C-alpha positions as CSV (number, residue, x, y, z in Angstrom):
1,M,-46.8,51.3,2.3
2,A,-45.0,49.0,4.8
3,T,-42.3,50.2,7.2
4,W,-40.1,48.6,9.8
5,T,-37.7,49.9,12.4
6,I,-34.9,47.4,12.9
7,D,-32.9,47.7,16.1
8,E,-31.5,44.1,16.2
9,P,-30.5,41.4,13.7
10,R,-33.5,40.4,11.7
11,K,-34.6,39.0,8.3
12,L,-37.4,40.3,6.1
13,T,-39.0,38.8,2.9
14,F,-40.8,40.9,0.2
15,D,-43.1,40.1,-2.7
16,T,-41.9,42.5,-5.4
17,V,-38.8,44.7,-5.5
18,R,-38.0,46.7,-8.7
19,R,-35.8,49.4,-7.1
20,L,-33.5,49.3,-4.1
21,R,-32.0,52.3,-2.3
22,V,-29.6,51.9,0.6
23,R,-28.0,54.7,2.7
24,T,-25.7,53.6,5.6
25,V,-22.5,54.6,7.3
26,A,-20.2,51.8,8.3
27,G,-20.2,48.0,8.2
28,G,-20.9,46.1,4.9
29,I,-23.5,45.8,2.2
30,A,-23.9,42.7,0.0
31,V,-26.4,42.6,-2.8
32,V,-26.9,39.6,-5.0
33,G,-29.3,39.0,-7.9
34,T,-31.6,36.0,-7.5
35,D,-34.6,34.2,-9.0
36,D,-36.1,33.7,-5.6
37,R,-38.1,36.0,-3.4
38,P,-36.4,39.3,-2.3
39,T,-35.0,39.2,1.1
40,L,-33.2,41.6,3.5
41,E,-31.1,40.3,6.4
42,V,-29.5,42.6,9.0
43,S,-26.8,40.3,10.7
44,E,-25.1,43.0,12.7
45,L,-26.2,46.4,14.0
46,D,-24.4,48.8,16.4
47,G,-25.9,52.3,16.8
48,P,-29.3,53.8,16.0
49,P,-32.0,51.6,14.4
50,L,-32.4,51.2,10.7
51,W,-35.6,52.3,8.9
52,V,-36.9,50.1,6.2
53,R,-39.7,51.2,3.7
54,H,-41.3,49.0,1.0
55,E,-43.8,50.7,-1.4
56,D,-44.9,50.2,-5.0
57,G,-41.9,47.9,-5.6
58,E,-39.3,50.3,-4.1
59,L,-37.3,49.1,-1.1
60,E,-35.4,51.7,0.9
61,V,-33.0,51.0,3.9
62,A,-31.5,54.0,5.8
63,Y,-31.2,55.6,9.1
64,E,-34.3,57.6,10.1
65,R,-33.0,61.2,9.5
66,P,-35.5,63.5,7.6
67,G,-34.3,66.2,5.3
68,W,-30.9,64.9,4.4
69,P,-29.0,67.5,2.4
70,G,-27.6,65.0,0.0
71,P,-26.4,61.4,-0.5
72,F,-24.0,61.7,2.4
73,G,-26.1,64.0,4.6
74,W,-25.9,61.6,7.5
75,L,-22.3,62.8,8.1
76,I,-24.0,65.4,10.3
77,G,-23.6,63.9,13.7
78,R,-21.2,61.3,12.6
79,H,-19.7,61.1,16.1
80,R,-22.3,58.4,16.8
81,R,-21.3,54.9,16.0
82,Q,-23.4,53.6,13.1
83,V,-22.4,50.1,12.0
84,A,-24.7,47.8,9.9
85,V,-23.9,44.6,8.2
86,I,-26.8,44.0,5.6
87,S,-27.3,41.3,2.9
88,L,-30.0,41.7,0.3
89,A,-31.2,39.3,-2.4
90,V,-33.2,41.1,-5.2
91,P,-34.4,40.3,-8.7
92,R,-31.6,40.4,-11.3
93,D,-33.6,43.2,-13.1
94,C,-33.8,45.4,-10.0
95,E,-32.2,48.9,-10.1
96,V,-29.8,49.4,-7.3
97,D,-28.6,52.6,-5.7
98,L,-26.1,52.3,-2.8
99,G,-24.5,55.2,-0.8
100,V,-22.3,54.6,2.2
101,V,-19.4,56.2,4.0
102,A,-17.1,53.5,5.2
103,S,-18.9,50.3,4.3
104,G,-17.6,47.8,1.9
105,L,-19.9,47.2,-1.1
106,M,-20.3,43.8,-2.8
107,V,-22.8,43.4,-5.7
108,S,-23.1,40.4,-8.0
109,G,-25.5,39.0,-10.6
110,L,-27.5,42.1,-11.6
111,R,-28.8,43.0,-15.1
112,A,-30.2,46.4,-14.2
113,P,-28.4,49.7,-13.7
114,L,-26.3,49.9,-10.5
115,V,-24.9,53.0,-8.7
116,A,-22.4,52.3,-5.9
117,R,-20.9,55.2,-3.9
118,T,-18.6,55.1,-0.9
119,V,-15.9,57.3,0.7
120,S,-13.4,54.8,2.1
121,G,-14.9,51.4,1.5
122,E,-14.0,49.0,-1.2
123,I,-16.4,48.3,-4.0
124,T,-16.5,44.7,-5.4
125,L,-18.6,43.9,-8.5
126,A,-19.0,40.5,-10.1
127,G,-21.2,39.3,-13.1
128,C,-23.1,42.6,-13.6
129,S,-24.4,43.1,-17.1
130,G,-26.3,46.4,-16.7
131,Q,-24.8,49.9,-16.7
132,V,-22.5,50.4,-13.5
133,E,-21.4,53.6,-11.9
134,A,-18.9,53.2,-9.1
135,Q,-17.5,56.2,-7.1
136,T,-15.0,56.2,-4.2
137,V,-12.6,58.5,-2.6
138,S,-9.9,56.2,-1.1
139,G,-11.5,52.8,-1.6
140,A,-10.6,50.5,-4.3
141,V,-12.9,49.3,-7.1
142,Q,-12.7,45.6,-8.2
143,A,-14.8,44.4,-11.0
144,H,-14.9,40.8,-12.5
145,G,-17.0,39.8,-15.4
146,V,-18.8,43.1,-15.8
147,A,-20.4,42.8,-19.2
148,G,-22.2,46.1,-19.1
149,D,-20.8,49.7,-19.4
150,L,-18.7,50.6,-16.3
151,W,-17.9,54.1,-15.2
152,A,-15.5,54.3,-12.2
153,H,-14.2,57.4,-10.4
154,T,-11.8,57.5,-7.6
155,V,-9.3,59.9,-5.9
156,S,-6.6,57.6,-4.6
157,G,-8.4,54.2,-4.8
158,D,-7.2,51.7,-7.3
159,L,-9.4,50.3,-10.1
160,T,-9.1,46.7,-11.3
161,L,-11.4,45.3,-14.1
162,V,-11.0,41.6,-15.2
163,E,-12.8,40.2,-18.2
164,G,-14.7,43.4,-19.0
165,G,-16.8,43.5,-22.1
166,G,-18.5,46.9,-22.4
167,T,-17.6,50.6,-22.5
168,V,-15.2,51.5,-19.8
169,G,-14.7,55.1,-18.3
170,A,-12.1,55.3,-15.5
171,R,-10.9,58.5,-13.9
172,T,-8.6,58.8,-10.8
173,I,-6.1,61.1,-9.4
174,S,-3.4,58.9,-7.9
175,G,-4.9,55.5,-8.0
176,T,-3.6,52.7,-10.4
177,V,-5.8,51.5,-13.2
178,T,-5.6,47.8,-14.4
179,L,-7.9,46.6,-17.1
180,D,-8.1,43.1,-18.6
181,V,-10.4,43.4,-21.6
182,S,-12.0,40.2,-23.0
183,T,-14.0,41.5,-25.9
184,P,-12.0,43.3,-28.6
185,G,-13.7,46.4,-30.0
186,A,-17.0,45.9,-28.0
187,G,-17.0,49.4,-26.6
188,D,-14.9,52.5,-25.9
189,I,-12.2,52.5,-23.2
190,R,-11.3,55.9,-21.7
191,V,-8.8,56.2,-18.8
192,T,-7.6,59.4,-17.2
193,T,-5.2,59.7,-14.3
194,V,-2.9,62.4,-12.9
195,S,-0.1,60.3,-11.2
196,G,-1.6,56.8,-11.2
197,D,-0.1,54.1,-13.5
198,V,-2.2,52.5,-16.2
199,T,-2.0,48.8,-17.3
200,I,-4.3,47.5,-20.0
201,R,-4.2,44.0,-21.4
202,L,-6.0,43.5,-24.7
203,P,-7.0,40.3,-26.7
204,H,-4.3,39.2,-29.2
205,A,-6.8,40.3,-32.0
206,S,-8.3,43.5,-31.1
207,D,-10.4,46.0,-33.1
208,L,-9.5,49.5,-31.6
209,Q,-8.4,52.9,-32.5
210,V,-5.7,53.5,-29.9
211,Q,-4.4,56.8,-28.5
212,V,-2.3,56.6,-25.3
213,Q,-0.2,59.4,-23.9
214,S,1.7,60.6,-20.8
215,T,3.3,64.0,-20.2
216,S,6.3,62.8,-18.1
217,G,5.7,59.1,-17.6
218,Q,6.8,56.1,-19.7
219,V,4.6,54.6,-22.3
220,A,5.0,51.0,-23.6
221,S,3.2,48.7,-26.0
222,A,3.3,45.1,-27.0
223,F,1.5,45.9,-30.3
224,D,3.9,46.4,-33.3
225,E,1.0,47.9,-35.2
226,L,1.0,51.0,-33.0
227,H,3.3,54.0,-33.6
228,R,5.4,55.6,-30.9
229,E,5.8,59.3,-30.8
230,G,8.1,61.2,-28.4
231,R,8.4,64.9,-27.8
232,P,9.9,66.8,-24.8
233,A,6.5,67.3,-23.2
234,L,4.6,64.3,-24.4
235,R,5.1,60.6,-25.0
236,S,2.4,58.8,-26.9
237,I,1.4,55.7,-28.8
238,R,-1.3,55.7,-31.4
239,G,-2.6,53.7,-34.3
240,R,-5.3,51.2,-35.3
241,L,-5.7,47.5,-34.3
242,G,-7.8,45.3,-36.6
243,A,-10.8,47.0,-37.9
244,G,-10.7,49.8,-35.4
245,T,-14.4,49.5,-34.5
246,G,-13.8,50.6,-30.8
247,R,-11.6,53.3,-29.2
248,L,-8.9,53.2,-26.5
249,Q,-7.8,56.5,-25.0
250,A,-5.6,56.7,-22.0
251,N,-4.2,60.0,-20.7
252,T,-2.0,60.6,-17.7
253,T,0.2,63.4,-16.4
254,S,3.1,61.7,-14.6
255,G,1.9,58.0,-14.5
256,H,3.3,55.2,-16.7
257,V,1.2,53.4,-19.3
258,A,1.6,49.9,-20.5
259,L,-0.4,48.1,-23.2
260,L,-0.1,44.3,-23.0
261,R,-1.2,41.6,-25.4
262,R,-2.8,38.3,-24.5
263,E,-1.4,35.2,-26.1
264,P,-3.6,33.9,-29.0
265,E,-6.2,31.4,-27.9
266,V,-5.4,27.8,-28.9
267,R,-8.3,25.8,-29.9
268,E,-8.2,22.1,-29.4
269,S,-8.9,19.8,-32.3
270,P,-12.3,17.8,-32.0
């Protein structure tokens, strides 16, 4: 086992990293998948030193505080300033687990499972093809080109997914949810909000069983194939698109729901 105590900007290089675990408070964390050797670079550090451990392919970066009671155990003694700006390059098949308080998280180019948790920082994901779990309280979640399954939970943070291709599970209280799905019928889409609005854009030709409803909000659809139902305590749209191989379920209490339809793709003649 190799360990380092980092109290100033520094760069480290490793031979093999199969699992990455990061626990910090404020600042920023950037993780990118690479085909080169794994590296860790601390470009800014304000507060106590960081502790780095590398053993049997597992890389851990955290503050030295034994006996944390949970993923946010460092909140004990949070009056101390703890800012760290960290960049990591890891193999694309490296499993990543990130837990921070007020740091922004940026992750791209991974094929392995990813867990990203923050309280108030923004989570940005790009080109990830493994299963992704993103959790935040007030920060936003922005995902582009996430081909794997995505599970996102927020309280007031917004969720935006562009060109998603796998199963999507989104749950929020007051945040808005905007999904632009690129692959029709590739997986299930489940969205739940209390007061947050939901906008979902689907391909012109989709293969989905659709059930969308709001208790007091408005529900709109650009798909004539879907049937509208309206009752005093519930507004809903349901039906089947194409072969109905996937499922789309969106439920909200007071938020509005809109289903949009992409224009058909025009193929150029050879």
